[in-house]
N, C-alpha and C positions, 0 to 999 in steps of 0.2 A: 555848310556850317559857317556862321559869321566869324569873321576875323576879328581878333582882339586888338584894340587900339594899342598903339605903342606905349601910351602912358600908363596902362595897366601893367602891374608887375606880378610876378608869381610870387606867393607868399613865401615859399622856400628861399627864393632869392632875396627877399627883404630881410629874412631872419639870418641869413648866412653871412651878410656883410657886417663885419665886426664894428664899423663906425656908423652904421645906420641908426636913426633914432629908435626904431622899432626894436632892434636888437638890444640896445641899451635899456629900454623899458623892460623888456623881457628879462634880461639878465638881472636887472635891479629887483624885480619881482621874485624871481628865483632865489636871490640872496635873501630876501625878506622871509620866504618860506622856510629856507634853511635855518635862518635865525630863529624863527618861531618854533620850529622843531627842537632846536638846541634849548630854547627857553623852556619848552614843555618838559624836557628831561631835568632841568634845574628846578623849576617851579611848576608843579602840577596844578592844573585848574584852568578855567576859562579865561585865558589871557591871550590877546591877539596883538601881534606887532603891526602898528600902523605905519611907522616910518623910521628910518634911520638917517638923520642928516645932520651934518656938521658935528657929529659926536653926541647928539641928542637922540636917544632911543625913546620913541613914543609908543606906549602901550595902552591898550583899550581893555577894560574889563566890565562885566555887567553889574558888579556889586561893589559897594563902598567898603564893605569889610575886606573883600579881596584886594581892593586898591590899598587899603591900609597895611594889609599883610605884606603886599609888594614893597610898599615904602619902607617898612622895617627891614626887609631883606635886600635892599637896593644894593648895598656894598657887596654882598655875596654873590648877587646875580651879575653884577658888573664883572667881577673877577672870573666867574665861571664861564660867562659868555665870551670873554676876551681870550680864553684859553681853549675854547671849543674848536676842534678841527673842522673847518668848513672847506668846501671844494675851492681850489685856488688860493688856499691860504698862504702859499709860498711866495706869491707876488707882492711887490711893494704896494700896489694900489689896494690890494685886499687888506693889508695890515692897516692901512689908513682908515678904511671903511670900519673896521672892528675896534677902533678907539672910542670907547663909550665913556663920555664925560659925565653925562647927566641922564637920568631916566625920568620921563615925564609920564604920569599916569592919568588917564581920563576915564571917567566912569560914565558908561552909556548903557542903561539898563535893557534897551531894546535891541542892541547891537548883535547881530549874527553874521559871520563872515558870508560874503556872497557865494551862493551855490553855482557851480557851473551849469549853463543852460543845457537842458534836454534837447538833443537834436534827434528829430525823427528821419528815418531813411527816406531818401528821395527815390520814387519809383522811376524806373527807366521808361522811356517813351515806347510805344508799341513797335516802332521800327528796331530800336535797340534791343528790345526784348526778343524780337524774332531772330536777330543776328546772334545774340547770346545763346538761344536755344539751338541754332544750327551749328554753332561752334562747339557746344556741349556734346553733340552727337559723336564728335571725333576725339574727345578727350579719354584717354585710357584710365586715368586715376579716378576710381569709383567715387570717393568723397568729393572730389572737386567737380566731377560731372553732376552729381546730385545737387551741390551747392549752386552751380550755374543754372540748372534747370529751375531751382526754386527762385533764383534771382530773376529769371526770365518770366516766370509766372506772375511776378509783381506788377510787370508792365502791362499784362493783358487786361487788368480790371480797370 
């Protein structure tokens, strides 16, 4: 098996460092998802949170009528979102993020949130399939043994 160069990092290692850029991006996206879920409880409809930066909450909606309804309810939405309990809301940093000064609404008729990519299972190599099958013979747990045998058969074709 080829050795991994030193400059390649394990994904778990990149996400676990609190000061890494990838961790900051990931936590920011998680915050936006939480904010969108809170928004959906306050204002039902097809409204997507695009960003929250410097107190400006940017929302995207597919129709002008929904954007107008959002603009009329801006004040109520601000108040309810600032009071929503989000993870980590006790820290000082989180309180700064939730200060919503303005809500900007953009109409994008064809906008749909990106769907997660569908990943197909990677079949094991024939050698790995043989080793899994050999190991499965010694497993006492019946469901696990059957699952390992099914997995080893993927590598045979």
